C-alpha positions in Angstrom: -7.9 -41.3 -45.6 -11.0 -40.0 -44.1 -11.5 -41.0 -40.5 -14.6 -42.6 -39.4 -16.8 -40.7 -36.9 -19.2 -43.4 -35.3 -19.8 -41.3 -32.2 -23.3 -40.3 -31.6 -23.8 -36.7 -32.9 -26.9 -36.4 -31.2 -25.0 -35.6 -28.0 -23.0 -32.8 -29.6 -25.8 -30.2 -29.2 -27.7 -31.5 -26.0 -29.2 -28.3 -24.4 -27.7 -28.1 -21.1 -27.9 -24.4 -20.5 -29.5 -23.1 -17.6 -30.1 -19.8 -19.0 -30.9 -18.0 -22.3 -27.7 -17.0 -24.3 -29.3 -14.7 -26.4 -28.0 -11.1 -25.7 -29.6 -7.8 -26.9 -29.3 -7.1 -30.5 -27.9 -3.4 -31.0 -27.7 -3.4 -34.9 -27.4 -4.8 -38.2 -23.8 -5.6 -38.0 -22.7 -9.4 -37.9 -19.8 -11.5 -36.7 -18.7 -13.7 -39.7 -18.2 -17.5 -38.7 -16.7 -20.0 -41.0 -17.7 -23.4 -40.3 -15.3 -26.2 -41.8 -16.4 -29.9 -41.8 -16.9 -32.5 -44.3 -20.2 -33.7 -42.7 -23.1 -31.4 -43.7 -25.0 -32.5 -40.8 -22.6 -30.8 -38.7 -23.0 -27.6 -40.5 -26.7 -27.8 -39.9 -26.7 -28.6 -36.3 -24.0 -26.1 -35.6 -25.9 -23.3 -37.2 -28.9 -24.4 -35.5 -27.5 -24.2 -32.1 -26.2 -20.9 -32.6 -29.0 -19.5 -34.5 -30.2 -17.1 -31.8 -26.9 -16.1 -30.5 -25.9 -12.5 -30.2 -22.4 -11.8 -29.2 -21.5 -8.1 -28.1 -24.3 -6.6 -29.9 -24.1 -8.6 -33.3 -25.5 -11.7 -34.7 -23.7 -14.4 -36.4 -23.2 -14.8 -40.0 -22.4 -18.2 -41.5 -20.0 -19.2 -44.3 -19.5 -23.1 -45.0 -16.5 -25.1 -46.3 -16.6 -28.7 -46.7 -12.8 -29.2 -47.1 -9.6 -27.7 -46.2 -9.0 -26.5 -49.8 -12.4 -24.6 -49.8 -11.8 -23.3 -46.4 -8.5 -21.6 -47.5 -10.2 -20.1 -50.6 -13.0 -18.7 -48.5 -10.8 -17.1 -45.9 -8.9 -15.4 -48.6 -11.9 -14.1 -50.3 -13.4 -12.9 -47.0 -11.2 -10.6 -45.0 -14.0 -10.1 -42.3 -14.1 -13.7 -41.0 -13.5 -13.5 -37.3 -13.9 -17.3 -36.2 -13.3 -20.7 -37.9 -15.0 -23.8 -36.4 -12.7 -26.3 -37.9 -12.6 -30.0 -38.2 -9.2 -31.7 -37.9 -9.8 -34.7 -40.1 -11.4 -34.0 -43.5 -10.0 -35.0 -46.9 -6.8 -35.9 -45.1 -5.8 -36.7 -41.7 -4.3 -33.2 -41.2 -6.4 -31.2 -43.6 -7.6 -28.9 -40.4 -4.1 -28.4 -39.4 -2.9 -27.3 -43.0 -5.9 -24.7 -42.9 -4.4 -23.3 -39.6 -0.9 -23.2 -41.2 -2.4 -21.3 -44.1 -4.2 -18.7 -42.0 -1.3 -18.1 -39.8 1.8 -18.5 -42.1 0.6 -17.8 -45.7 -2.0 -15.2 -44.9 -0.4 -13.7 -41.7 -3.7 -13.4 -40.2 -3.1 -13.5 -36.5 -6.6 -12.0 -35.7 -8.8 -14.9 -36.7 -9.9 -17.1 -33.9 -9.6 -20.9 -34.5 -11.5 -23.7 -32.5 -10.5 -27.2 -33.6 -13.2 -29.7 -33.5 -12.6 -33.6 -33.9 -14.9 -36.7 -33.6 -12.0 -38.9 -32.8 -9.7 -37.9 -29.7 -7.0 -39.9 -31.3 -6.5 -37.2 -33.8 -5.8 -34.5 -31.5 -3.0 -32.2 -32.4 0.3 -31.8 -30.5 0.2 -29.2 -27.5 3.1 -27.4 -29.2 1.0 -27.0 -32.4 -1.8 -25.4 -30.3 0.6 -22.9 -28.9 2.5 -22.2 -32.1 -0.5 -21.5 -34.2 -2.6 -19.7 -31.6 -5.5 -22.1 -31.6 -8.2 -20.7 -29.3 -9.7 -24.1 -28.4 -9.7 -27.8 -29.1 -12.6 -29.9 -28.4 -14.2 -33.3 -29.3 -17.6 -33.1 -30.7 -19.0 -35.2 -27.7 -17.7 -32.4 -25.4 -19.5 -29.6 -27.3 -22.9 -29.5 -25.9 -24.8 -26.2 -26.8 -23.8 -24.4 -23.6 -20.1 -25.2 -24.0 -20.3 -24.3 -27.9 -22.0 -21.0 -27.1 -19.2 -20.3 -24.4 -16.5 -21.3 -26.7 -17.8 -19.1 -29.5 -18.4 -16.2 -27.3 -14.9 -16.4 -25.9 -13.3 -16.6 -29.2 -15.2 -13.6 -30.5 -14.5 -11.7 -27.7 -10.9 -12.5 -28.1 -11.1 -11.4 -31.5 -12.4 -8.2 -30.8 -10.0 -7.5 -28.2 -7.0 -8.3 -30.8 -8.9 -6.1 -33.3 -9.1 -3.3 -30.8 -5.3 -3.5 -30.0 -4.5 -3.7 -33.8 -6.8 -0.9 -34.6 -5.2 1.1 -31.8 -1.9 0.2 -33.1 -2.4 1.1 -36.7 -4.1 4.4 -35.4 -1.2 5.4 -33.3 1.2 4.5 -36.1 -0.9 6.7 -38.2 -0.7 9.5 -35.6 3.1 9.3 -35.2 3.6 9.3 -38.9 1.2 12.2 -39.0 3.2 14.1 -36.5 6.4 13.6 -38.4 4.6 14.8 -41.6 3.2 17.7 -39.9 6.5 18.8 -38.4 7.7 19.5 -41.9 5.0 22.0 -42.5 6.0 25.6 -41.5 3.1 27.8 -42.3 -0.3 28.0 -40.6 -2.1 27.3 -43.9 -0.2 24.2 -44.9 -0.6 23.0 -41.3 -4.2 23.3 -41.4 -4.5 21.4 -44.5 -2.0 18.9 -43.3 -4.2 18.2 -40.2 -7.3 17.7 -42.2 -5.6 15.2 -44.5 -4.2 13.4 -41.6 -7.8 13.5 -39.8 -9.4 11.9 -43.1 -7.2 8.8 -42.5 -8.2 8.5 -38.9 -12.1 9.0 -39.7 -14.4 8.4 -42.6 -14.8 12.1 -43.5 -16.4 13.6 -46.3 -15.0 17.3 -46.2 -13.4 19.3 -43.5 -12.5 22.8 -42.6 -10.0 24.3 -40.2 -11.2 27.7 -38.7 -9.3 30.2 -36.4 -9.2 34.0 -35.8 -7.4 35.6 -38.9 -5.7 38.3 -37.1 -2.1 37.9 -37.6 -2.4 35.2 -40.1 -4.7 36.5 -42.8 -3.6 39.6 -44.6 -5.9 42.5 -43.9 -7.8 40.5 -41.1 -8.1 43.2 -38.2 -11.2 41.9 -36.4 -12.1 38.7 -34.3 -13.9 36.9 -37.1 -13.3 33.3 -37.7 -11.6 32.5 -41.0 -11.1 29.4 -42.9 -7.4 28.5 -42.8 -7.6 25.4 -44.7 -10.2 22.9 -46.3 -10.5 19.4 -47.8 -13.0 18.3 -50.0 -14.5 21.7 -50.7 -13.0 24.6 -52.6 -9.8 26.5 -52.3 -11.6 29.7 -52.9 -12.6 29.4 -49.1 -9.1 29.6 -47.9 -8.4 32.9 -46.1 -12.0 33.8 -46.3 -14.4 34.6 -43.4 -16.5 31.5 -42.2 -19.5 33.2 -43.7 -18.2 32.3 -47.0 -18.9 28.5 -46.1 -22.6 29.2 -47.0 -24.1 26.5 -44.6 -25.6 28.2 -41.6 -25.8 24.8 -39.6 -22.0 24.2 -39.8 -21.3 27.8 -39.1 -23.1 27.5 -36.0 -21.6 24.5 -34.9 -18.1 25.9 -35.4 -19.0 28.9 -33.6 -20.5 26.9 -30.8 -17.4 24.8 -30.5 -15.1 27.7 -30.4 -17.0 29.7 -27.8 -17.8 26.5 -25.5 -14.3 25.2 -26.0 -15.5 21.6 -26.2 -15.6 18.8 -28.8 -18.8 17.8 -30.3 -19.3 14.4 -31.9 -22.6 13.7 -34.0 -23.6 11.0 -36.2 -22.8 12.8 -39.5 -20.1 15.6 -38.2 -17.5 16.4 -35.7 -16.4 19.7 -34.2 -13.0 19.3 -32.7 -11.7 22.2 -30.5 -7.9 23.0 -30.5 -5.9 24.9 -28.0 -2.3 25.6 -26.8 -0.5 28.4 -25.8 -3.2 31.0 -26.5 -3.8 29.8 -30.0 -7.2 28.5 -30.8 -8.9 26.6 -33.6 -11.8 24.5 -34.5 -11.8 21.6 -37.0 -15.3 20.6 -38.5 -15.5 17.2 -40.2 -18.4 16.2 -42.3 -18.7 12.4 -41.8 -19.9 9.6 -44.1 -20.4 7.4 -41.0 -20.4 7.9 -37.2 -17.1 7.6 -35.5 -16.4 4.4 -33.5 -15.2 4.7 -29.9 -11.7 3.7 -31.1 -11.7 6.5 -33.6 -12.7 9.0 -31.1 -10.1 7.8 -28.8 -7.4 8.1 -31.5 -8.5 11.5 -32.5 -8.4 12.7 -29.0 -4.8 11.4 -29.0 -4.2 13.0 -32.3 -5.6 16.2 -31.2 -3.4 16.5 -28.0 -0.3 16.2 -30.2 -1.2 18.4 -33.2 -2.4 21.4 -30.5 1.2 21.7 -29.6 2.3 21.6 -33.2 -0.3 24.3 -33.9 1.2 26.5 -31.4 4.7 25.8 -32.7 3.8 26.6 -36.4 2.4 29.9 -35.2 5.6 30.8 -33.6 7.6 29.4 -36.7 5.5 31.6 -39.0 6.3 34.6 -36.8 9.9 33.8 -37.0 9.6 33.3 -40.9 7.7 36.5 -41.0 10.7 38.4 -39.2 13.0 36.8 -41.6 11.1 37.1 -44.7 8.5 40.0 -44.3 9.1 43.7 -44.1 8.3 45.1 -40.7 7.0 48.3 -41.9 4.8 47.6 -45.1 4.5 43.8 -44.4 5.5 43.0 -47.9 7.9 40.4 -48.5 11.5 41.6 -48.0 14.6 41.1 -49.9 15.0 37.4 -48.9 11.7 36.5 -49.9 11.7 38.5 -53.0 14.8 36.3 -54.2 12.4 33.3 -53.6 9.6 35.1 -55.4 12.2 35.5 -58.3 13.1 31.8 -58.2 9.5 31.2 -59.3 9.6 33.8 -61.8 12.9 32.4 -63.1 11.4 28.8 -63.3 7.9 29.8 -64.6 6.7 28.8 -67.9 4.9 32.1 -68.6 6.8 34.0 -71.2 4.7 37.1 -70.5 6.1 38.1 -67.1 8.4 41.0 -66.1 10.3 41.6 -62.8 11.6 44.8 -61.9 12.8 47.2 -59.2 11.3 50.5 -58.3 13.8 53.1 -56.7 12.0 56.3 -55.2 14.1 59.3 -56.2 15.6 61.7 -53.4 13.7 59.6 -50.6 16.7 60.4 -48.2 15.8 64.3 -48.7 12.4 63.6 -47.5 13.4 61.4 -44.7 16.2 63.9 -43.5 14.1 67.1 -44.1 10.7 66.0 -43.0 11.5 63.1 -40.6 11.7 59.3 -40.3 8.0 59.0 -39.4 6.7 61.0 -42.4 9.1 59.1 -44.6 7.6 55.8 -43.1 4.1 57.1 -43.8 5.1 57.9 -47.4 6.5 54.1 -47.9 3.2 53.1 -46.9 1.3 55.3 -49.2 3.4 54.2 -51.9 2.7 50.4 -50.9 -0.9 51.0 -50.7 -1.1 52.4 -54.3 1.2 49.9 -55.7 -1.2 47.1 -54.4 -3.9 48.9 -56.4 -2.3 47.5 -59.6 -4.1 44.2 -59.1 -3.8 40.8 -57.6 -1.8 39.6 -60.7 1.3 41.5 -59.4 3.5 40.8 -56.5 5.4 43.4 -54.6 8.3 43.4 -52.2 10.2 46.1 -50.1 13.9 45.1 -51.0 15.5 48.3 -49.6 15.0 51.6 -47.8 13.2 53.2 -50.9 13.5 50.3 -53.2 10.6 48.1 -54.1 10.4 44.9 -56.2 7.6 43.9 -58.5 6.8 40.8 -60.6 3.7 40.7 -62.9 2.5 40.4 -66.6 3.8 42.8 -69.0 0.4 44.7 -69.6 0.9 45.6 -65.9 4.6 45.9 -65.2 5.7 48.4 -67.8 7.1 52.0 -67.7 3.5 53.5 -68.7 1.7 51.7 -65.8 4.5 52.2 -63.3 4.7 55.9 -64.2 1.1 56.1 -63.6 1.5 55.2 -59.9 3.6 58.5 -59.5 1.5 60.9 -61.5 -0.5 62.0 -58.5 1.1 63.3 -55.1 1.2 60.8 -52.1 -0.5 61.9 -48.9 1.8 61.2 -45.8 0.7 62.9 -42.7 -0.4 66.3 -43.4 1.9 66.4 -46.6 1.0 65.9 -50.2 4.3 64.8 -51.7 4.8 64.6 -55.3 7.6 62.2 -56.1 8.9 60.0 -59.0 11.1 56.9 -59.5 13.3 55.1 -61.7 12.7 51.5 -62.9 14.9 48.5 -63.6 13.0 45.9 -65.5 13.7 42.5 -66.9 11.5 40.3 -69.4 11.2 36.8 -68.7 13.0 35.8 -71.9 16.2 37.7 -70.7 16.1 36.4 -67.1 18.6 33.9 -65.6 17.9 30.6 -64.2 17.9 31.5 -60.5 16.2 34.4 -58.3 19.6 35.8 -57.2 20.6 36.0 -60.9 17.4 37.8 -61.8 17.8 40.3 -58.7 21.3 41.2 -60.1 20.0 41.8 -63.6 17.2 44.0 -62.5 19.6 45.8 -60.3 22.0 46.4 -63.1 19.2 47.9 -65.2 18.0 50.1 -62.2 21.6 51.5 -61.8 21.6 52.3 -65.5 18.3 54.0 -65.2 19.5 56.2 -62.2 22.4 57.3 -64.4 20.5 58.0 -67.5 19.8 61.7 -68.3 16.8 60.7 -70.8 14.8 57.8 -69.7 14.2 56.8 -65.9 13.8 53.3 -66.9 15.9 50.4 -68.6 15.2 47.0 -69.5 18.0 44.7 -68.8 20.0 43.0 -72.0 22.7 40.6 -71.7 25.5 42.9 -73.0 24.7 45.2 -69.8 26.0 42.4 -67.6 28.9 41.8 -69.8 29.8 45.5 -69.7 29.5 45.3 -66.0 31.5 42.2 -65.6 34.1 44.0 -67.7 34.1 47.0 -65.6 34.5 44.8 -62.5 37.2 42.8 -64.0 39.2 46.0 -64.9 38.7 47.4 -61.5 40.3 44.4 -59.9 43.1 44.3 -62.5 43.6 48.2 -61.8 43.8 47.6 -58.0 46.2 44.9 -58.5 48.4 46.7 -60.8 48.4 49.8 -58.7 49.6 47.6 -55.8 52.5 46.3 -58.1 53.6 49.7 -59.0 52.3 49.5 -62.6 50.8 53.0 -62.7 53.3 55.6 -63.9 53.2 59.5 -64.1 54.3 61.1 -67.4 55.0 64.6 -68.0 53.9 67.0 -70.9 56.1 70.2 -70.9 54.3 73.6 -70.6 56.2 76.5 -72.4 56.1 80.2 -72.1 54.8 81.2 -75.6 56.9 84.2 -76.2 60.3 83.1 -74.7 59.8 79.4 -75.5 61.1 78.6 -72.0 59.9 75.4 -70.3 58.0 76.8 -67.0 56.3 73.5 -66.0 54.7 70.1 -67.0 51.3 68.7 -66.6 51.6 65.3 -64.8 49.5 62.6 -66.6 48.6 59.2 -65.4 49.6 56.2 -67.4 48.6 52.4 -66.8 50.9 49.9 -68.2 49.6 46.4 -67.7 51.7 43.4 -67.0 51.9 42.6 -70.8 53.3 46.1 -71.7 50.0 47.5 -73.2 48.7 50.8 -72.1 45.2 51.2 -71.0 43.7 54.8 -71.8 43.1 57.2 -69.0 39.6 57.9 -70.4 38.9 54.1 -69.5 40.5 53.9 -66.3 40.3 57.1 -64.4 36.2 56.8 -64.2 36.9 53.2 -63.1 39.2 54.5 -60.4 36.6 57.1 -59.3 33.5 54.6 -59.6 35.5 52.2 -57.4 36.8 54.8 -54.8 40.6 53.6 -55.8 41.0 57.2 -57.1 41.5 58.6 -53.4 44.6 56.2 -52.9 45.7 56.8 -56.6 45.2 60.6 -55.9 47.5 60.6 -52.8 50.1 58.6 -54.9 50.1 61.1 -57.7 50.5 64.1 -55.4 53.5 62.3 -53.8 55.0 61.4 -57.1 54.7 65.0 -58.3 56.3 66.4 -55.3 59.1 63.8 -55.4 59.7 64.9 -59.1 59.8 68.6 -58.2 62.3 67.8 -55.8 64.5 65.9 -58.4 64.1 69.0 -60.8 65.4 71.3 -58.0 68.4 68.9 -57.6 69.1 69.4 -61.4 68.7 73.1 -60.9 65.4 73.4 -62.6 64.1 75.5 -59.8 61.6 77.5 -61.8 59.6 74.4 -63.1 56.4 73.3 -61.6 54.2 70.4 -61.9 50.4 70.6 -62.5 48.3 67.6 -61.2 44.6 67.0 -61.9 42.3 66.3 -58.9 38.9 64.8 -58.6 35.7 65.5 -56.7 36.0 62.3 -54.6 39.4 63.7 -53.4 37.7 67.0 -52.4 35.1 65.1 -50.2 37.7 63.8 -48.0 37.9 65.6 -44.7 41.7 65.6 -44.7 42.3 66.6 -48.4 43.9 69.8 -47.7 46.1 68.3 -44.9 47.1 65.4 -47.3 48.3 67.9 -49.9 50.4 70.0 -47.4 51.8 66.8 -45.9 53.2 65.7 -49.3 54.9 69.1 -49.9 56.4 69.0 -46.4 57.5 65.4 -46.6 59.3 66.1 -49.9 60.6 69.6 -48.9 59.3 71.3 -52.0 57.7 74.8 -52.1 53.9 74.8 -52.3 53.8 77.1 -55.2 55.7 74.7 -57.3 52.6 72.3 -57.1 49.7 73.3 -59.2 46.2 71.6 -58.7 44.2 71.7 -61.8 40.2 71.3 -61.5 37.6 71.2 -64.1 34.3 73.0 -64.5 32.4 69.8 -63.9 34.1 69.5 -60.5 33.2 72.9 -59.6 29.6 72.4 -60.6 29.3 69.0 -58.6 29.9 70.5 -55.0 30.9 74.1 -55.6 31.2 75.1 -52.0 33.1 72.1 -51.0 35.7 72.8 -53.7 35.8 76.4 -53.1 36.5 75.9 -49.3 39.2 73.6 -50.0 41.0 75.6 -52.7 40.8 78.9 -50.5 42.7 76.9 -47.8 45.2 75.5 -50.1 45.8 78.9 -51.7 46.6 80.2 -48.4 49.4 77.7 -48.0 50.8 78.7 -51.2 49.4 75.9 -53.6 48.8 77.2 -57.1 45.3 76.6 -58.6 44.4 76.2 -62.3 40.9 75.7 -63.8 41.1 73.2 -66.7 38.9 73.1 -69.7 37.5 76.3 -69.0 34.5 77.0 -71.4 33.4 73.6 -71.8 31.1 73.5 -68.7 28.3 75.6 -67.3 30.0 77.2 -64.3 28.6 80.7 -63.3 30.7 83.7 -63.3 29.7 84.0 -59.6 31.6 80.9 -58.7 34.4 81.9 -61.1 35.0 85.0 -59.0 35.1 83.0 -55.7 37.8 80.7 -56.9 41.3 81.6 -55.9 42.8 80.9 -59.4 46.3 81.4 -60.8 45.8 80.2 -64.2 42.9 79.6 -66.7 43.4 76.8 -69.3 41.9 76.9 -72.8 40.4 73.7 -73.7 42.0 71.7 -77.0 38.5 71.9 -78.5 38.8 75.7 -78.7 42.2 75.6 -80.2 41.8 73.0 -82.8 40.3 75.6 -85.6 41.7 78.7 -83.8 43.5 79.7 -87.1 40.2 80.2 -88.7 38.9 83.9 -87.8 35.2 82.5 -87.4 36.4 79.9 -84.8 38.7 82.0 -82.6 36.1 84.0 -80.7 35.8 81.7 -77.7 39.6 81.2 -77.3 40.0 85.0 -77.6 37.3 85.7 -75.1 38.7 83.2 -72.5 42.1 84.8 -72.9 40.9 88.4 -72.5 38.8 87.1 -69.4 41.9 85.8 -67.8 43.8 89.1 -68.5 41.2 91.0 -66.9 41.0 88.7 -63.9 45.1 89.0 -63.6 45.4 85.3 -64.4 47.8 83.5 -66.6 46.2 81.8 -69.7 47.6 78.6 -71.1 46.2 76.9 -74.0 46.5 73.1 -74.5 46.5 70.9 -77.7 48.7 73.1 -80.1 49.8 70.9 -82.9 50.9 73.2 -85.6 52.5 76.6 -86.5 49.5 78.3 -87.4 47.7 77.6 -84.0 51.0 78.9 -82.2 50.9 81.9 -84.4 47.3 82.8 -83.6 47.7 82.4 -80.0 50.7 84.8 -80.1 48.6 87.2 -81.7 46.0 87.0 -78.9 48.7 87.5 -76.2 48.2 83.9 -74.8 50.9 83.4 -72.0 51.5 79.8 -72.2 51.1 76.7 -74.3 51.3 73.0 -74.3 50.8 70.2 -77.0 52.3 67.8 -79.4 53.8 70.6 -81.5 56.2 71.1 -78.6 56.4 67.8 -76.9 54.3 64.6 -76.1 53.8 63.4 -72.6 57.1 61.4 -71.6 58.2 59.4 -68.5 60.1 61.2 -65.7 63.7 60.4 -66.9 62.7 61.6 -70.5 61.2 64.8 -69.0 64.6 65.4 -67.4 66.5 64.9 -70.5 64.1 67.1 -72.4 64.8 70.0 -70.0 68.3 69.5 -70.3 68.3 69.7 -74.0 66.1 73.1 -73.8 68.0 74.9 -71.4 
């Protein structure tokens, strides 16, 4: 029920003050006070008593509620109420206390100050209620003279301001801590700059902002002491990495320059220039404000800046580390690691018009070795500079000593445009160097899903381009990778089967053409896989050479041949020798000659029984290396034969230097030798051999007519299917027994 208030309300606001309570009014802001009472007269006299009061520079603004229910609604609608003058007894005896509970428990508003008033002392709340609900004061209306009311209101608002300050500081500090955590995740100067501006916008009411510092070491091409925009918020991204002059606002430019020079923070009503320095790294953050910063905001910004200054130094150091890891030291282009990241973006891009590629400078090592590394570096810088002239729609990287990566649109990244880069010589030091290059390219439609995959694809294309004798560029296609995977699989299987002794030496007999006596055999390598199938030598020999396995296989072949010679001697075939093919990788070994002689000594065979066959192609690859090795071997008694003579392009001068014992006529000259018009080359080779005092052996004889023609030409020796096919060692021994 409603309580009767028969007290004399005239005494509530007797003016007993000795001095004027009106303070200086410093602005138009107000403190919003809610008067809650079911007596309209209380509203009037309360507002009248406080009408001229100014607290902490602000006047009071009043809201009125005549019931607890109305009070709750108003508090929910007005979040800026700072004080509630609340009657305890209204529509119910505890209506006022219910309002208190709604404020503290439902709305969770701990900042609003509450002063309870009652006309009847008997309705006072328990002391525990006052403590639990943080009630500022409890007064009977007879106690509240004007002086005491003013004092109570002033104390309550002062308390609110202190709580609000603490709350704002706490929220601000939470923002700072959160901002610091977020900024720690940013590892580039540009990201950090824009991250700082974003966080400052949460601490201030800023309209826009720029983060400025000297660009040297941060902005590509910046080689002066000018200030650059490293980040912006609320302006244009075009400003990033541009000189401060691009801001087109002389007043702001001057404020930033002054702040940077004077090393002091400047706060104005509509702007703030914040100086930042740590470990020799300096910057200025300029904010354009919608409203002047409060003292609390300034304090929080000071704390924030002290934190981010250290972070600014750290992000510089991190970027230096990142540059060391992801940037080429010479050209300052992205390196191989970063190019893989760029290729990730290429692979995931929706732009179907893109092409990725590798550019390999031909014979760069010759320039480096011949003219010096310094000049080689200058050449690489000149190539880098010319590549950059292709435009900003292409990005480049240095992925190897003389290999560059490129990503760009088809109309820029194509063989014609890339060739154009190398038409004119490059200036390096005092040299003008004409160079050319090979290109491995991959269009977006053929690219893999990841950067590492794409790099492998364009590398496959580049390797094919380097091997091509026609075009110096190749576009990657899926079948190339399938061929590469096949080759790798075959090499792996060859290596395994060689270790498991699945390689065999077969022997094709060689006969004296006039007597028909077997005078030797050519050792031919065979690969029988685990399933019993044979792999053609035309397939696996190039794979062995490509993988370097040919060195070990070659040693094994030499030892097997020497072992077979010893077996033949033990069976009284002392005049039968074995001929073995050797490849250029074997000649390149420093101990090649020694390894041959060690094999003959190990198996105790006469060196003249072992013949080494070389081809013209090997001779033309590295002629002097081959000649020097053969001369040493000849001195040790090893026999030397030149295989496939006439099919290559060796010069007669090299031929005269070779310590040969035999010339071998290739099967291509024997096939149609029975036809008069096709016999001239074979006849020439046989006559040349005679004049050089060399034995001449023809291979590939398959019929009687070929044999007859070779006899008429006075050829010395023959081998071919007409006499015997290649056969395993035991069958060869049986063949010799049958043809004694």
